[in-house]
C-alpha positions as CSV (number, residue, x, y, z in Angstrom):
1,X,116.1,93.6,13.5
2,X,114.8,91.5,11.2
3,X,112.5,92.9,8.7
4,X,110.2,90.8,6.6
5,X,108.5,91.9,3.2
6,X,106.0,90.0,2.0
7,X,105.8,91.2,-1.6
8,X,105.8,90.2,-5.4
9,X,108.4,88.2,-6.8
10,X,111.7,90.0,-6.7
11,X,112.5,89.7,-10.7
12,X,109.3,92.0,-11.0
13,X,110.9,94.8,-9.0
14,X,111.7,98.1,-11.3
15,X,114.6,99.6,-9.5
16,X,114.0,103.1,-10.8
17,X,110.4,103.0,-9.1
18,X,110.0,100.3,-6.8
19,X,108.7,101.8,-3.3
20,X,109.0,98.2,-1.8
21,X,112.9,98.4,-2.8
22,X,113.2,101.7,-1.3
23,X,112.0,100.3,2.0
24,X,114.1,97.7,1.9
25,X,117.1,99.7,1.0
26,X,116.1,102.1,3.8
27,X,115.8,99.3,6.3
28,X,119.1,97.8,5.2
29,X,120.8,101.1,5.7
30,X,119.3,101.1,9.2
31,X,121.4,98.0,10.0
32,X,118.6,95.4,9.5
33,X,118.5,92.3,8.0
34,X,116.2,92.2,5.0
35,X,114.0,89.0,4.2
36,X,111.7,88.2,1.1
37,X,108.7,86.5,1.7
38,X,106.7,85.2,-1.3
39,X,103.2,84.1,-1.6
40,X,102.7,80.7,0.0
41,X,105.7,81.0,2.2
42,X,103.8,81.5,5.7
43,X,103.5,78.0,7.4
44,X,101.3,77.5,10.9
45,X,102.3,74.9,12.8
46,X,100.6,74.3,16.2
47,X,100.4,77.7,17.5
48,X,103.5,79.4,16.0
49,X,104.1,80.8,12.4
50,X,107.0,80.0,10.4
51,X,108.2,81.9,7.3
52,X,110.0,80.4,4.4
53,X,112.0,83.5,3.3
54,X,115.1,84.6,1.3
55,X,117.6,87.0,2.5
56,X,118.7,89.6,0.6
57,X,120.8,92.7,0.6
58,X,118.8,95.2,-1.6
59,X,120.6,97.8,-3.9
60,X,120.0,100.4,-6.4
61,X,121.6,98.3,-9.1
62,X,119.6,97.7,-12.5
63,X,121.7,94.4,-12.8
64,X,121.5,93.1,-9.5
65,X,118.9,94.9,-7.2
66,X,119.3,91.9,-4.8
67,X,122.2,90.2,-3.6
68,X,121.0,86.5,-2.7
69,X,122.3,85.2,0.7
70,X,120.2,82.0,0.5
71,X,116.7,80.5,1.9
72,X,116.0,80.6,5.5
73,X,113.2,79.6,7.8
74,X,112.1,81.9,10.3
75,X,110.0,81.2,13.3
76,X,107.7,83.9,14.6
77,X,110.4,84.5,17.5
78,X,112.7,85.6,14.7
79,X,110.6,88.3,13.4
80,X,110.7,92.1,14.4
81,X,108.6,94.1,11.8
82,X,106.6,92.8,8.8
83,X,105.6,94.8,5.6
84,X,102.8,94.0,3.5
85,X,103.8,94.9,0.2
86,X,101.9,92.5,-2.4
87,X,100.5,94.5,-5.3
88,X,96.6,94.2,-5.9
89,X,94.3,92.7,-6.8
90,X,93.1,92.0,-3.2
91,X,92.3,88.3,-4.2
92,X,92.0,85.0,-2.2
93,X,95.6,84.7,-2.0
94,X,96.0,88.2,-0.6
95,X,93.0,87.6,2.1
96,X,94.5,84.0,2.9
97,X,98.1,86.0,4.0
98,X,96.2,88.5,6.1
99,X,94.3,86.0,7.9
100,X,97.7,83.8,8.9
101,X,99.6,87.3,9.7
102,X,96.5,87.8,12.1
103,X,98.0,85.0,14.3
104,X,101.2,87.0,14.7
105,X,102.1,87.8,18.3
106,X,100.9,91.3,19.0
107,X,104.4,92.6,19.8
108,X,105.4,92.3,16.2
109,X,104.1,95.3,13.9
110,X,102.7,94.5,10.5
111,X,102.5,97.6,8.3
112,X,99.6,97.6,7.3
113,X,97.5,95.6,9.8
114,X,96.0,92.7,8.2
115,X,92.7,93.6,9.6
116,X,93.0,97.0,8.3
117,X,93.9,96.2,4.7
118,X,91.0,93.7,4.9
119,X,88.5,96.2,6.0
120,X,89.6,99.0,3.3
121,X,88.7,98.4,-0.5
122,X,90.7,101.1,-2.0
123,X,87.9,102.8,-3.7
124,X,84.8,102.0,-1.8
125,X,86.2,102.9,1.7
126,X,86.9,106.5,0.6
127,X,83.0,107.1,-0.4
128,X,81.9,106.9,3.1
129,X,83.2,110.6,3.3
130,X,80.8,112.1,1.4
131,X,82.1,115.9,1.7
132,X,85.3,115.1,0.2
133,X,84.5,112.8,-2.8
134,X,83.0,113.4,-6.1
135,X,79.3,112.5,-6.4
136,X,79.3,108.6,-6.4
137,X,77.1,105.8,-7.1
138,X,78.0,102.2,-6.4
139,X,75.7,99.3,-8.1
140,X,75.0,97.3,-11.0
141,X,71.4,98.1,-11.6
142,X,71.0,99.4,-15.2
143,X,68.7,102.1,-15.0
144,X,70.3,103.5,-11.8
145,X,73.8,103.6,-13.8
146,X,72.3,104.9,-16.6
147,X,70.4,107.6,-15.0
148,X,73.6,108.8,-13.1
149,X,75.7,109.2,-16.5
150,X,72.5,111.2,-17.6
151,X,72.3,113.4,-14.6
152,X,75.8,114.1,-14.4
153,X,76.7,114.2,-18.1
154,X,80.3,113.2,-17.6
155,X,81.4,110.5,-15.4
156,X,84.3,108.1,-14.5
157,X,83.4,104.6,-14.7
158,X,85.7,101.8,-12.9
159,X,85.5,98.4,-11.0
160,X,85.6,98.3,-7.3
161,X,88.5,95.9,-7.5
162,X,90.6,97.4,-10.3
163,X,94.5,98.7,-9.8
164,X,97.0,100.6,-12.2
165,X,94.4,102.6,-14.2
166,X,92.9,99.3,-15.5
167,X,89.5,99.2,-16.9
168,X,88.8,102.8,-16.1
169,X,86.6,104.6,-18.6
170,X,85.5,108.1,-19.1
171,X,81.8,108.1,-20.2
172,X,79.9,111.0,-21.4
173,X,76.0,111.1,-21.7
174,X,74.7,110.3,-25.0
175,X,77.8,108.0,-25.9
176,X,77.3,105.4,-28.4
177,X,79.4,103.1,-26.2
178,X,77.9,103.7,-22.9
179,X,75.7,100.8,-22.8
180,X,78.5,98.1,-23.7
181,X,81.2,99.6,-21.5
182,X,78.7,99.2,-18.5
183,X,77.3,96.1,-19.6
184,X,81.2,95.1,-19.9
185,X,82.1,96.2,-16.7
186,X,79.2,95.0,-14.7
187,X,79.3,91.5,-16.5
188,X,75.9,92.0,-17.8
189,X,74.6,93.9,-15.0
190,X,75.5,91.3,-12.2
191,X,78.4,92.9,-10.8
192,X,79.0,96.3,-8.5
193,X,81.1,98.8,-10.1
194,X,81.8,102.7,-9.2
195,X,80.5,105.8,-11.4
196,X,81.8,109.3,-10.1
197,X,81.3,112.5,-11.6
198,X,84.1,113.5,-13.8
199,X,86.2,116.1,-12.1
200,X,87.7,118.3,-15.0
201,X,91.0,119.2,-13.0
202,X,91.9,115.7,-13.8
203,X,93.2,117.3,-17.0
204,X,95.9,118.5,-14.9
205,X,96.6,115.4,-13.4
206,X,96.0,113.8,-9.9
207,X,97.9,114.0,-6.7
208,X,99.4,111.1,-5.2
209,X,100.0,112.1,-1.3
210,X,101.9,109.5,1.0
211,X,100.8,109.1,4.6
212,X,102.8,107.9,7.6
213,X,100.7,107.6,10.8
214,X,98.0,109.7,8.9
215,X,100.8,112.8,8.3
216,X,101.8,113.7,5.2
217,X,105.3,112.2,4.0
218,X,105.2,113.9,0.5
219,X,103.4,114.5,-2.7
220,X,103.5,113.9,-6.5
221,X,101.5,114.8,-9.2
222,X,100.5,112.1,-12.0
223,X,99.8,113.5,-15.3
224,X,98.4,111.5,-18.3
225,X,100.1,111.1,-21.8
226,X,98.4,112.7,-24.9
227,X,96.7,109.7,-25.8
228,X,94.8,108.4,-22.8
229,X,92.7,110.1,-19.8
230,X,94.4,108.0,-17.0
231,X,97.1,109.5,-14.8
232,X,98.2,106.5,-13.2
233,X,101.8,105.6,-14.0
234,X,100.9,102.1,-15.1
235,X,99.1,103.6,-17.7
236,X,101.7,105.9,-19.0
237,X,101.1,109.0,-17.0
238,X,104.4,110.8,-15.9
239,X,105.3,112.3,-12.4
240,X,105.6,116.0,-11.5
241,X,106.5,118.2,-8.7
242,X,103.4,119.0,-6.2
243,X,103.0,120.5,-3.0
244,X,100.5,119.8,-0.4
245,X,97.9,122.6,-0.2
246,X,95.2,123.5,2.6
247,X,92.7,121.2,0.9
248,X,94.9,118.6,1.1
249,X,95.2,119.1,4.7
250,X,91.5,119.3,5.3
251,X,91.1,115.9,3.7
252,X,94.1,114.4,5.7
253,X,92.6,115.3,8.7
254,X,89.5,113.9,8.1
255,X,91.4,110.7,7.2
256,X,94.1,110.4,9.9
257,X,91.8,109.1,12.9
258,X,90.2,106.5,10.5
259,X,93.5,105.3,9.3
260,X,94.9,105.2,12.8
261,X,92.1,103.1,14.6
262,X,92.4,100.4,11.6
263,X,96.4,100.5,11.8
264,X,96.8,101.6,8.2
265,X,100.1,103.2,8.9
266,X,101.7,103.7,5.4
267,X,98.8,104.8,2.9
268,X,98.6,106.4,-0.6
269,X,95.5,108.9,-0.9
270,X,94.8,110.3,-4.6
271,X,93.4,113.6,-4.7
272,X,91.6,115.1,-7.9
273,X,90.8,118.8,-7.9
274,X,90.4,119.1,-4.1
275,X,88.4,115.5,-4.2
276,X,89.4,112.4,-2.7
277,X,89.4,109.6,-5.3
278,X,91.1,106.4,-3.5
279,X,92.8,105.3,-0.4
280,X,95.5,102.9,-1.2
281,X,96.6,100.5,1.4
282,X,97.9,97.6,-0.2
283,X,101.3,98.5,-1.5
284,X,101.3,102.6,-2.3
285,X,103.9,103.9,-4.5
286,X,105.6,106.9,-5.8
287,X,108.2,107.1,-2.9
288,X,111.2,107.2,-5.2
289,X,109.7,109.8,-7.5
290,X,109.2,112.1,-4.2
291,X,112.7,111.3,-3.1
292,X,114.0,112.6,-6.6
293,X,112.0,115.5,-6.4
294,X,112.6,116.8,-3.2
295,X,116.3,115.5,-2.7
296,X,114.9,113.1,0.1
297,X,115.2,109.7,1.5
298,X,111.6,109.2,2.6
299,X,112.2,105.6,3.5
300,X,114.0,106.6,6.3
301,X,111.0,108.3,8.0
302,X,108.9,104.9,7.3
303,X,112.1,102.4,9.0
304,X,112.3,104.9,12.1
305,X,108.4,104.9,12.5
306,X,108.7,101.2,12.2
307,X,111.6,100.9,14.6
308,X,109.5,103.2,17.2
309,X,106.6,100.7,16.7
310,X,108.2,97.7,17.4
311,X,109.8,99.3,20.5
312,X,106.3,100.6,21.5
313,X,104.6,97.0,21.0
314,X,107.2,95.3,22.6
315,X,107.1,97.5,26.0
316,X,103.1,97.0,26.0
317,X,103.2,93.2,25.6
318,X,106.6,92.9,27.9
């Protein structure tokens, strides 16, 4: 089968960390052809989609992670599975890509579905599950934000659309920088942000769990560096082995039916101290770290699932 990966430029791939590379290697190991699709590579002509792609052979080689097989144009008839793996932010180009991929015939699975990605803001969507998230406020009203911090005494402030640990602040009531942090994040009280009660267990790290069709695939703990409060790897966090405990399973059980309804097949959830913090649906990571800790090739499970999904969709529409 032909597997198309819509993702960031190939030169940006970090061989020892990149989950997209792991998925590509897994698909190639299963005998599929791998195609890289860049932003702007989708064309609609009449009622058909065309993909301006580059065929590659992926490999775990720092000097040459991709063997270039040349450019090509695939029609929708040539495509069997599409993975959306573009990193955030979810900007105009990202939105545009999802609209175009909505036009694909229904027998071609897209992981994750364009409509599911559009529906699920990675920080806001989780807050509907009030029993499993920390106390939260979303808004831009100055009085409301300051009152929340005074009441909770210890809070995390972050934009609704940040990624990689960017612009995440730990604020304590009475801090001299509280006003300027909030003013900056809200762009002078005009843009919504998220405040959440600080969870002290964050000092021990946050747990990333990957879900495949709503079931746990693996877990890893991300622990911040000594000079930073953020556990995200992009902010200097390091990976540690982690188990999936009973509380994690309870959270997963609540999320599973909702993720399945939206066609969110490959998802990363972040848990701190038994509380759900985020639901990552655009390009969830940490697959390679999990593989190394547990001597697994978890990408094989993802690819087998995508193969069965393609067969299932084809049988339904055939």
